C-alpha positions as CSV (number, residue, x, y, z in Angstrom):
1,M,-10.8,-16.7,2.2
2,A,-13.9,-15.5,1.0
3,D,-15.6,-16.2,-2.2
4,A,-14.4,-13.6,-4.6
5,A,-17.8,-14.1,-6.9
6,R,-20.0,-13.6,-4.3
7,P,-20.5,-9.9,-3.1
8,I,-20.1,-9.1,0.8
9,V,-23.0,-7.7,1.9
10,L,-22.9,-5.4,5.3
11,D,-26.4,-5.3,6.1
12,D,-25.2,-4.2,9.7
13,L,-22.5,-1.7,8.7
14,T,-24.1,1.3,11.2
15,T,-26.0,-0.8,13.6
16,P,-23.7,-3.8,14.2
17,R,-24.2,-6.6,15.4
18,L,-21.6,-7.8,17.7
19,S,-20.6,-11.7,18.0
20,E,-20.6,-13.0,21.9
21,V,-16.6,-12.7,21.6
22,Q,-16.8,-9.1,20.6
23,R,-18.8,-8.1,23.3
24,K,-17.0,-9.8,25.7
25,V,-13.2,-8.2,24.7
26,L,-15.5,-5.0,25.0
27,A,-16.9,-6.0,28.5
28,Y,-13.6,-6.7,29.3
29,A,-11.0,-3.3,28.4
30,E,-13.9,-1.2,29.5
31,A,-13.6,-2.5,33.0
32,N,-10.0,-2.1,32.3
33,P,-10.0,1.7,31.2
34,V,-6.1,2.6,29.9
35,S,-4.3,5.9,31.0
36,L,-3.4,8.1,28.3
37,E,-0.6,9.7,30.9
38,I,2.5,10.9,28.6
39,D,5.1,10.1,30.8
40,R,3.7,6.2,31.5
41,I,3.8,6.1,28.2
42,V,7.5,7.1,27.8
43,E,9.2,5.3,30.5
44,E,7.3,2.2,29.5
45,A,8.5,2.5,25.5
46,A,12.3,3.6,27.1
47,A,12.2,0.3,29.3
48,Q,11.1,-1.8,25.8
49,A,14.0,0.2,23.5
50,G,16.6,-0.1,26.5
51,A,16.7,3.7,25.6
52,T,15.8,7.1,27.0
53,D,16.8,10.1,24.0
54,L,14.1,11.0,22.2
55,D,15.7,13.4,20.6
56,D,13.5,16.1,21.8
57,G,14.9,19.1,20.2
58,D,12.9,19.8,17.7
59,G,9.9,20.3,19.4
60,F,8.9,16.5,19.1
61,G,7.6,16.5,23.2
62,Q,4.8,19.7,21.8
63,R,3.6,17.5,18.7
64,L,3.7,14.2,20.6
65,S,0.9,16.0,23.6
66,A,-0.7,17.4,20.6
67,Y,-1.3,14.0,19.5
68,V,-1.6,12.6,22.6
69,D,-4.1,15.2,23.5
70,A,-6.2,15.0,20.1
71,V,-6.9,11.2,21.4
72,E,-8.0,12.7,24.7
73,Q,-10.8,14.6,22.9
74,D,-12.1,11.9,21.1
75,E,-15.0,10.9,23.8
76,G,-16.7,8.8,21.5
77,L,-13.9,6.0,21.8
78,T,-14.4,2.6,23.6
79,Q,-11.8,1.4,26.0
80,L,-10.6,-1.0,23.2
81,G,-10.0,1.9,21.2
82,R,-7.8,3.8,23.5
83,R,-6.0,0.3,24.2
84,T,-5.3,-0.1,20.8
85,L,-4.1,4.0,20.4
86,R,-2.1,3.8,23.6
87,S,-0.7,0.6,22.0
88,R,0.8,2.7,18.9
89,V,2.0,5.5,20.7
90,V,4.4,3.4,22.8
91,R,5.1,1.4,19.9
92,L,6.2,5.1,17.8
93,L,8.6,6.2,20.7
94,R,9.7,2.6,20.9
95,N,11.0,2.9,17.4
96,R,11.9,6.5,17.6
97,L,13.8,6.2,20.8
98,S,15.7,3.0,19.2
99,L,16.2,4.9,15.8
100,V,18.2,7.8,17.5
101,D,20.3,5.1,19.5
102,L,21.0,3.5,15.8
103,L,22.3,7.2,14.4
104,R,24.5,7.9,18.1
105,R,26.3,4.3,17.4
106,Y,26.1,4.6,13.6
107,P,26.3,8.4,12.1
108,E,27.5,7.2,8.6
109,I,23.8,5.9,8.2
110,E,22.8,10.0,7.5
111,S,25.4,9.7,4.6
112,I,23.4,6.7,2.8
113,P,21.6,8.1,-0.5
114,I,18.2,7.5,-1.0
115,E,18.2,8.0,-4.7
116,K,15.7,7.8,-7.3
117,P,12.4,6.6,-5.8
118,I,9.1,5.7,-7.5
119,I,6.8,7.4,-5.3
120,V,3.1,6.4,-5.8
121,V,0.7,9.4,-4.9
122,G,-3.4,9.5,-5.3
123,M,-6.9,9.4,-2.7
124,P,-7.0,6.5,-0.6
125,R,-8.5,3.5,-2.6
126,S,-7.5,4.5,-5.7
127,G,-5.5,2.0,-6.6
128,T,-2.2,2.9,-5.2
129,T,-1.4,-0.3,-2.5
130,H,-2.7,-2.0,-6.0
131,L,0.2,-0.1,-7.7
132,V,2.7,0.2,-4.9
133,N,2.8,-3.7,-4.6
134,L,3.1,-4.6,-8.4
135,I,6.3,-2.4,-8.3
136,A,7.8,-4.1,-5.2
137,A,7.5,-7.3,-6.9
138,D,10.6,-5.9,-9.0
139,P,13.7,-7.4,-6.5
140,R,15.8,-4.6,-7.0
141,R,13.9,-1.9,-5.7
142,R,13.2,-1.6,-1.6
143,S,10.1,-1.2,-0.2
144,L,8.5,-1.5,2.9
145,P,6.3,-4.4,4.1
146,Y,3.8,-3.7,6.9
147,W,5.5,-5.9,9.2
148,E,9.1,-3.7,9.1
149,S,6.5,-0.5,8.7
150,Q,5.2,-1.3,12.3
151,E,8.5,-2.1,13.8
152,P,11.1,-0.4,11.4
153,L,14.0,-1.0,14.2
154,P,14.6,-4.4,16.5
155,V,15.0,-3.5,19.9
156,P,18.4,-4.7,21.0
157,G,19.4,-7.8,21.1
158,Q,16.7,-9.3,19.1
159,G,17.5,-12.1,17.1
160,P,15.5,-14.3,15.0
161,G,13.1,-17.3,16.1
162,L,13.7,-20.9,16.2
163,D,11.8,-20.7,12.6
164,G,14.7,-18.4,11.4
165,L,12.2,-15.9,11.0
166,D,12.5,-12.2,12.2
167,V,10.1,-11.9,15.4
168,R,9.0,-8.9,14.1
169,Y,7.5,-10.7,10.9
170,R,6.2,-13.5,13.0
171,Q,4.8,-11.1,15.4
172,A,2.6,-9.0,12.4
173,K,1.8,-12.6,10.8
174,D,0.4,-14.6,13.9
175,Q,-1.7,-11.0,14.0
176,H,-2.7,-11.2,10.4
177,D,-3.7,-14.6,10.8
178,A,-5.9,-13.5,14.3
179,L,-7.5,-10.8,12.1
180,Q,-8.8,-13.0,9.5
181,A,-10.2,-15.6,11.6
182,S,-11.7,-12.6,13.9
183,S,-13.1,-10.3,10.9
184,P,-12.6,-11.8,7.6
185,V,-14.2,-8.8,5.9
186,L,-11.3,-6.8,6.6
187,A,-8.9,-8.4,4.1
188,A,-11.8,-8.0,2.0
189,M,-11.4,-4.4,2.2
190,H,-7.1,-3.6,2.8
191,D,-5.4,-7.0,3.2
192,R,-2.7,-6.1,5.5
193,Y,-0.6,-9.4,5.6
194,P,3.2,-8.9,6.8
195,E,4.4,-8.7,3.2
196,A,1.9,-6.6,1.7
197,I,3.7,-3.0,1.1
198,E,2.7,-0.2,3.8
199,E,3.0,3.5,3.8
200,E,5.7,4.8,4.8
201,V,4.2,7.7,6.7
202,E,4.3,5.8,9.1
203,L,7.6,6.4,9.8
204,L,6.5,9.8,9.8
205,D,4.7,9.4,12.4
206,L,7.8,8.8,14.7
207,D,7.7,12.1,14.6
208,C,4.5,12.9,15.5
209,A,3.8,14.7,12.2
210,S,1.5,12.7,10.0
211,Y,-1.7,12.5,9.0
212,V,-2.0,8.8,10.1
213,L,-3.6,9.2,13.2
214,E,-6.6,10.5,11.6
215,W,-7.5,6.7,10.5
216,Y,-7.7,5.6,14.0
217,A,-10.2,8.7,15.7
218,R,-11.9,11.4,15.7
219,V,-9.2,13.9,15.7
220,P,-10.2,17.2,13.6
221,A,-7.7,19.2,16.1
222,W,-4.7,16.6,15.0
223,R,-5.4,17.3,11.0
224,D,-5.8,21.0,12.2
225,F,-1.7,20.9,14.2
226,Y,-0.4,18.4,11.4
227,L,-1.8,21.2,8.3
228,G,0.3,23.9,10.3
229,L,2.8,22.1,10.3
230,D,6.2,22.3,8.6
231,Q,6.7,19.5,6.6
232,H,10.3,19.8,4.8
233,R,11.6,18.9,8.0
234,H,9.3,16.4,8.8
235,Y,9.8,14.6,5.5
236,A,13.5,15.0,5.8
237,Y,12.9,13.1,8.7
238,M,11.2,10.4,7.1
239,R,14.0,10.4,4.6
240,K,16.5,9.9,7.7
241,V,14.0,6.5,8.6
242,L,14.3,5.2,5.5
243,Q,18.5,5.7,5.4
244,A,18.3,3.3,8.5
245,L,16.4,0.9,6.9
246,T,18.8,1.3,3.9
247,F,21.6,0.2,6.6
248,L,19.8,-2.7,8.0
249,R,18.6,-4.6,5.1
250,G,19.4,-2.4,2.1
251,P,19.0,-1.7,-1.2
252,R,19.0,1.8,-1.4
253,T,16.4,2.2,-4.4
254,W,12.9,2.9,-3.3
255,V,9.2,2.5,-4.3
256,L,6.8,4.5,-1.9
257,K,3.4,5.8,-1.5
258,S,1.0,7.2,0.2
259,P,-2.6,9.8,-0.3
260,Q,-0.7,12.5,2.8
261,H,2.0,12.9,-0.5
262,S,-1.1,14.5,-2.3
263,E,-0.9,17.8,0.0
264,Q,2.8,17.5,0.7
265,L,4.2,17.5,-2.8
266,G,6.3,20.5,-2.2
267,P,8.2,18.9,0.8
268,L,8.0,15.3,-0.9
269,M,10.1,16.7,-4.0
270,Q,12.8,18.8,-2.2
271,T,13.3,15.7,-0.1
272,F,13.5,13.5,-3.2
273,P,13.9,16.1,-6.0
274,D,15.1,12.9,-8.6
275,A,11.9,11.0,-7.8
276,T,9.5,9.7,-10.6
277,V,5.9,10.0,-9.5
278,A,2.7,7.9,-10.2
279,F,-0.2,9.9,-10.0
280,T,-3.7,7.8,-9.8
281,H,-7.1,9.1,-10.1
282,R,-10.4,7.6,-9.4
283,D,-14.1,8.9,-9.2
284,P,-13.9,10.5,-5.9
285,V,-17.7,8.7,-4.7
286,A,-15.5,5.4,-5.4
287,V,-12.6,6.8,-3.0
288,I,-14.7,8.2,0.0
289,Q,-17.7,5.5,-0.4
290,S,-14.7,3.1,0.0
291,T,-12.6,5.1,2.7
292,I,-16.1,5.4,5.5
293,T,-17.5,2.1,5.3
294,M,-13.6,0.6,5.5
295,M,-13.7,3.6,8.9
296,A,-17.2,2.3,9.8
297,Y,-16.3,-1.4,10.1
298,P,-14.1,-1.6,12.6
299,D,-15.9,1.8,14.4
300,R,-18.2,-1.2,15.9
301,L,-15.1,-2.3,18.1
302,R,-13.8,0.9,18.7
303,R,-16.2,3.7,18.9
304,R,-19.3,3.5,21.2
305,S,-21.3,4.2,17.9
306,I,-20.8,4.8,14.6
307,E,-22.3,8.1,13.3
308,P,-22.3,7.6,9.4
309,A,-22.9,11.2,9.3
310,W,-19.7,12.3,10.3
311,L,-18.0,10.4,8.6
312,L,-19.4,10.9,5.2
313,E,-18.7,15.3,6.1
314,Y,-14.9,15.0,7.6
315,W,-14.0,12.4,4.7
316,T,-15.9,14.2,2.3
317,D,-14.0,17.5,3.2
318,R,-10.4,15.4,3.6
319,V,-10.9,13.7,0.3
320,H,-11.2,17.2,-1.5
321,R,-8.4,18.5,0.5
322,L,-6.4,16.3,-0.2
323,L,-7.3,16.1,-4.7
324,G,-7.2,20.4,-4.2
325,A,-3.8,20.4,-3.1
326,S,-2.7,17.6,-5.5
327,V,-4.3,19.7,-8.3
328,R,-3.1,23.0,-7.2
329,D,1.2,21.6,-7.0
330,R,1.4,18.7,-9.3
331,D,3.5,21.3,-11.2
332,L,6.2,20.4,-8.8
333,V,7.0,17.4,-10.2
334,P,8.3,17.6,-13.3
335,A,6.8,16.7,-16.5
336,D,8.8,14.4,-17.5
337,R,8.8,12.3,-14.8
338,R,5.1,12.1,-14.1
339,I,3.1,9.7,-15.2
340,D,-1.0,10.0,-14.3
341,I,-2.8,6.6,-13.9
342,G,-6.9,6.0,-13.8
343,F,-8.2,3.2,-11.7
344,H,-10.0,1.9,-14.7
345,H,-6.4,1.4,-16.2
346,L,-5.7,-1.1,-13.5
347,N,-7.0,-3.9,-14.4
348,G,-5.7,-5.4,-17.5
349,N,-3.3,-3.1,-18.7
350,E,-1.1,-2.6,-15.7
351,I,2.2,-3.7,-18.2
352,P,2.0,-1.1,-20.5
353,L,1.8,1.9,-17.4
354,L,4.6,0.3,-16.1
355,E,6.9,0.5,-19.3
356,Q,5.9,4.0,-19.5
357,L,6.9,4.9,-16.0
358,Y,9.9,3.3,-16.0
359,D,10.7,4.6,-18.5
360,R,10.0,7.8,-17.2
361,A,11.8,7.0,-14.3
362,G,14.8,6.3,-16.7
363,V,15.4,2.4,-15.5
364,E,14.8,-0.7,-17.5
365,L,12.2,-3.0,-17.6
366,T,14.0,-6.5,-18.4
367,S,12.3,-9.3,-19.1
368,E,12.9,-10.8,-15.8
369,V,10.9,-8.4,-14.0
370,R,8.7,-8.6,-16.6
371,E,7.5,-11.9,-15.5
372,R,7.5,-11.1,-11.8
373,F,5.3,-8.3,-12.8
374,Q,2.9,-10.8,-14.4
375,G,3.3,-13.4,-11.7
376,Y,2.2,-11.0,-8.7
377,L,-1.2,-9.4,-11.3
378,D,-1.6,-13.4,-11.8
379,N,-2.0,-14.2,-8.1
380,N,-3.9,-11.1,-6.9
381,P,-7.2,-10.7,-9.0
382,R,-8.9,-7.7,-7.9
383,G,-11.9,-9.1,-5.6
384,K,-9.2,-11.7,-4.1
385,H,-11.2,-11.6,-1.0
386,G,-14.6,-11.0,-2.2
387,R,-16.0,-7.6,-2.7
388,I,-17.7,-5.0,-0.8
389,R,-21.0,-3.9,-2.0
390,Y,-21.9,-0.8,-1.4
391,D,-24.4,1.7,-0.2
392,L,-23.9,5.4,0.1
393,P,-27.7,5.7,0.8
394,G,-28.8,3.4,2.9
395,H,-25.5,3.6,5.0
396,F,-24.7,7.5,4.5
397,G,-27.9,9.2,3.5
398,V,-26.4,10.4,0.6
399,T,-26.0,8.9,-3.1
400,A,-23.4,9.1,-5.7
401,E,-24.6,12.3,-7.8
402,E,-24.7,14.7,-4.7
403,L,-21.5,13.6,-3.6
404,R,-19.7,13.8,-7.1
405,T,-20.9,17.6,-7.8
406,R,-18.2,18.8,-5.2
407,F,-16.0,17.4,-7.4
408,D,-16.2,18.9,-11.6
409,Y,-12.8,20.7,-10.7
410,Y,-11.5,17.0,-11.0
411,F,-13.2,15.5,-13.5
412,D,-12.5,18.6,-16.0
413,A,-8.5,17.8,-15.3
414,F,-8.1,14.5,-15.6
415,D,-9.2,10.4,-17.5
416,V,-11.6,9.7,-14.5
417,R,-14.5,7.0,-15.6
418,V,-17.9,7.7,-13.2
419,E,-18.2,4.3,-11.1
420,G,-21.4,2.6,-10.1
421,A,-22.3,3.2,-6.7
422,S,-21.7,-1.1,-5.7
423,S,-18.3,-1.3,-7.6
């Protein structure tokens, strides 16, 4: 674990110095290029799932083609980056196939209610992860751990390993341990340990209908395609996946979260009309600098060059779109079922905020749950894995003040505290 008191300085963020192991991995991938031919990907997924029905009646094939075509248009990907994305598409298709098969065998799944979820909505890097992991400490509430988000449906016949652990959990843990050893800096940015709570839009991506792909590649064509979709039906699909997970592991009262919901509040509330929403708010400059730094670091392996100017322009625009839509549509959430939480309050003031949130949701905050919340806070202080020292001017050629001028409307609307450029 990194020393939390010592800042992590990324002096090679935009001009990376690769280790010998990293160079060998990249060289091997370049010598063994992968094909993104859809028919071959579908065949591979079907062989793994032992099923062939992708439920293509709602235009899924068109969305899958747009998804893969957007990746093909990204000429800056290394073969390692392409290999990673190909594996992702195979995994998504395998899980979609398994879902179709499960629903065919157990049609009662689609009658399972998803009751009164608490949904955390906010920008990337604005405290959503901290808050949803904290709420998930309540044992009465269902959440989506990272291991399950990657493999929501077990392959038929797949049972626990010799150690008694779910094979899917063991795979996620092995991958996490390997990543910790090879790239501990990523844990300081966003530690995806197996039990960490993940975004349910990973489930929506089984329908090729979420913004998730934007985090893995330079895909403005996919962004535009995604923004043109009728998300009401795709959020209904996501709810169906949640119903399947409830059927498999229960219970049915969920805590959910995703920045994507900021621009999809209409579909979100139509799908979960009895939800209580916690909006998190943070200085957009801090959000952007954290996001683009987190994007740039793994780009040393998945891309041929970092292109910091592209990252700055794209994600400044993306955060602007997400925030603008959230401000525009927030009244779609009834006032008595929403709460605004400033990022600066998520550092020692969580329990009073949770009291207010639970009151809005009409849920008793018991002494046992309070103890669990406090236990999570005690064991997960901010900066647990070290803190990144950000350098907007040095890495991205812009000052915090220049970037902040685009977001005056946001500071006017909410209790948002200006943060230092290295916080």
